[in-house]
Structure formats: C-alpha cells, structure tokens
N, C-alpha and C positions, 0 to 999 in steps of 0.2 A: 465754542470754537476758541481754543487757546493757543495752540502751537503756531508760531510764526510761519512755518512752512505750509501748514494747512490753510492759514489765512491768505497767504500769498497765492496759493493754487486757486482758492475761491475767488480772489480779486481778479486774477487773470481770466478765469472763466466768465466772470461777470462782465468784464470789459469786452471780451469776445462776444458775449450775448448781445451787447448793445450794437455790435457791428454786424449782426447776423441778418438783419431785416426781418426777424421773427420776434415780435413783441412778447409772445408767450415764453420764449427762452429767457428773457429778462425777468418776467414775472415768476418763473420757476425758482429763482434765487431767493424768493420771499416766502415766508410762512403763509399759509392759506389766508389768514386774517392780517397779514403784514400791511405796513403802510409806507408810503413814499410821499414826502412833501418837497417842493422845490421853492427855494428862496422864501421861506416862511409862508408859503401859500397853504391852502387847505390840503390836508392829506388825502391822497388816493388810497383807499382802504380795500384790501382784498386783491387777489391776483388779477381779476378782470380789469379793475380800475387802474392797477399799475401797468398792465399791458396797454391800456389806452394812452397813458403818458408816454410810454416807450414808442408806441405806434405813431404818435404825433411827431416826435423827433425823427423817426425813421422815414416818415412820409415827407417831411420838410427837407431832409438831408439824405437822399437815396444813396449817396456815396459816403455816408458818415463812417468815420473811424474814431473809436474811443480807445485811447491808450491808458493803461494803468501806469501811473507815475510813481506812486509810493503809498505805503501804509504808515499810519502813526497810531501806535497803541496808546490808549488813554485809560484812565482808571476803570471806567465802566463801559467803554465803547471803543470802536475802531474808526479812524478817519481814513477813508479811501480817496486818494487824490487822483484825478483824471484830467485828460485833455481831449476835447471833441474837435475834430477837424472835418469839414465837409462843405459842400456847395449847396446853397439854398435854392435848389431847382425843383422842389416839390410844387404842388398846385399853388399858384399865386406867389411863388417864390421870387426873390429879387435877383437870383442868379449870382449872388455874391458869395465869395469864399469866406468861411468863418473858422477861426481857431480860438477856442475859449477853454480856459482851465477852471476847475472847481474841485469840490470835494463833497463827499457824503459822510455823515456821521452815522455809523451802523451800530445798532443794538441787535444782538442775535438771540434767537429763541433756543430752547433746549435741544432742538434737532439740528442745530448748525445752520439754520436759515435766517435771513434778515427778518427780524420782528418789526423793526421800524428804521427808516432811513430819512435823514434830513439833509437834502441836497442844497448846495450853495454855489453860485457863480455870480460874476459881476454882470447884472442885467443891463446896466447902462452901456457897458462895453459891447455886450452881445447885440443890443439894438443898433449901436453904431456900426458894428461889422455887418449886420444884415443890410444896412443902408449903403455903406461905402466899401465894404470888403475888409479883409484882414489888414491890408496895407493902405487902405484909403483914409 
C-alpha cells in the first residue's frame, strides 16, 4: 500500500469501521494473522482477537465516534492518527464523556491489509476522563 490516496481511503474506512458497532468490520482491515497492541500491551493476534479488542471499546462507548485525523508516512510504516469521542455508558460505565487522541503505527502485508499495528494513547488522561469527563 504505497499511494497516499489509497492509504487515505483505507484510513477513512478503518475509522468508519471503529464507529460501526461491528467489531468484525475492524478486524477485516487486518491480515488473517495480523496483530494489534495497545499502549505496549500484549498483541491481540488474529482477526478474532482483534475483534475482541474492538468489541470492548464498542461495548464501553456505544456512541463512539473515531475520526481519522491524519496520516504520517514513515520509512517502513504509516502512522494513523485518530480521535475517539464517546460516552462511557456501557456496562459498569461511568457515564462520563471522553475525547482522547492517539495513533497507530501500521505495517502492511502484501495484500494491503494491516499486518501489525501498535496503538498508543495517553492512558493516564484516558483514566482521568473516565472518572471526571473530558472537561472535568
């Protein structure tokens, strides 16, 4: 996946998948044996495991909107920058509104799917917002 237009289209579809409330749609962006890790945690390997990660966010934030902010080309990867906005009203949720930005470092396979992604966001700020809300 080399052309900027192709990457941009992929990134927009990926952000829309996160908003879909269908975790398999997110997982479909990954290679069959692709992986996703969040904040240097252990990787979720394979589409079923990736769908579980997506499902957790979708469950916790039923109104979740993920926006595609920008792409940064790197020598051997692509950085996908995003912003998640939603209300933590899922089971056991705090009812607080969250707005957190982050990025994923993507490495693509030969079929144009994500082979591995390393996601990053400020977990301390995320925890603060879960407790007090975005403006709290």
